[in-house]
N, C-alpha and C positions, 0 to 999 in steps of 0.2 A: 504494499499502501503506500502511495505516493501524499503527500497533504500539503502545501505544492512546493513541489520539489525543486533544487536549485538545477542547476546544470551545467558543469562545468563544460567550458568551449563555445559558450551559446553568445552571441554576438549579441549581448544585452546594451541598451541604447547610451546614448551619450546619456541622459537625461537621470538614468537610474545611475548608471556610475560614477556621475555628479551626486549625487542623494547619497551613496554611500561614502563617498570621499567628503560630503561635509558631516555628516557623522563623526567618521573619523580623525575629522578639522577641531571638531568641539572638544576632542580629549585634552587633558583632564580632566575637564568638567561633564561629570558623571550626571546632571539635573540638566547641561545643555547638552548633550548627548544624545540625550532621551526625547528632551524635547522636540531634536528638529528628525531624531528619526521616528516617532510618535505623530508629526505634521504630513506623515505620505498620505497620499488619499489613499493608497493599500490598507491605513488603519482607521479608517472613517468610521466602520462600524463600532468594531470593538470599543472605540472610545467615545462613541457613543453610548454604548452599553453599560451594563454593573457589573463588567466584567476590564472596565476599563481601569481599577486600580490593581487588579492583579495582574494583567498586565504589563503594566509601571515598576510592581514591585520585582516582577520577573525579570526584565529586561535588566533592573537594577540591579538584580542578584546577578545574572551573568555578566555582565558588564563589569562590577567587580571581582568578581571570578578571573576576567584574564586580566585586569592588572596583576597579580599576583601569579601569574602567568609567566615561567620562566620564557623568555626567548626562543620562536620554535623556528621553521623551517615550511611553511606552506609544500607539498609533494606532493602536488597532483598526478592522476594519473595520464601516464599516454600511450595514445592517444585518448586526448578528453571523450568524454561522456557523448560531450554534443555529437563527435566522428564514429560515435560506436553506436549509438543509441537504438541500429535497426536489430543486432545483436541479442538485445532485451528477447528473452524466451519465457520465460516463467510469465504463468496468468499476472496481469498489474493490474490493479484500481487505483485510478490517479483522480483524484478529489481535491477540487481548488473553486473556490467562492467566485460568483460573478464580478465580484466587486475588489479583485483582485487589480493587478497595477497590471501597463497592458504589456510589460514586459513576461510577466509572467503568464500573460493572456496568449502571449507570442508562446513561450515552452511550453503551453498546452498544446495549440496547434500541430509545433513540431512533434507531438510524441503522438499526435491523432495521426499525423501523415508516414509517420517513420515506427511506428508501434502497431500490437495490436493490444495493447490496455485499454480497459475500459475505462472510458474517460466521466465522470458523476462532476457537471455546473451546480454546485450547491447554491441559491437564489436568495440572494441577500448578504452574503456572507464578503466578508475581507480575509487577505494574510493570515489574522485566528481563528479559524472555522471552526477549528478546535475550541476555544472559548464559549465564542458564540454561539455555536450551534452542534452542539456534540453529540444531539439526538438524531437529530437527522445525515451528522457521519457515522453514529452508530448501526446506524437504518443499513445503509449502503454500504458499511463493514461486515455488518452480519448477511445483507443478501447476498455480499457476492462470495463468502466464504458458501455461503450453503448453494453455494451450485456447483 
């Protein structure tokens, strides 16, 4: 199950890269990093939900932990997943909210073109569909596993 996945090697838009860089540029001010991160349209639904506080708490915890990690080097697979996606053979469920970023919606379309993944769009959900739409997510996952 993928909900919603990143995809190494995917040609993300300049806008998305600028957004990610703006979060990094706000470091080490955790409050500013959270504010920048959560201001993106892909968090509109969760920001207007009862899970807003939990989302911020989770993000704060994650950022604080990353500041305590020793330096490390990211090692991405070669070739990147983007170039090998057609090799995906296991039954795969791809869940994504309809209120996602344009880039993540493009990733969904790439999965549709290159794999046999079952793609389910959760109406009214954003990037945090696991928090805002857990019952719909559970129903789709259960239905997928029972088939």
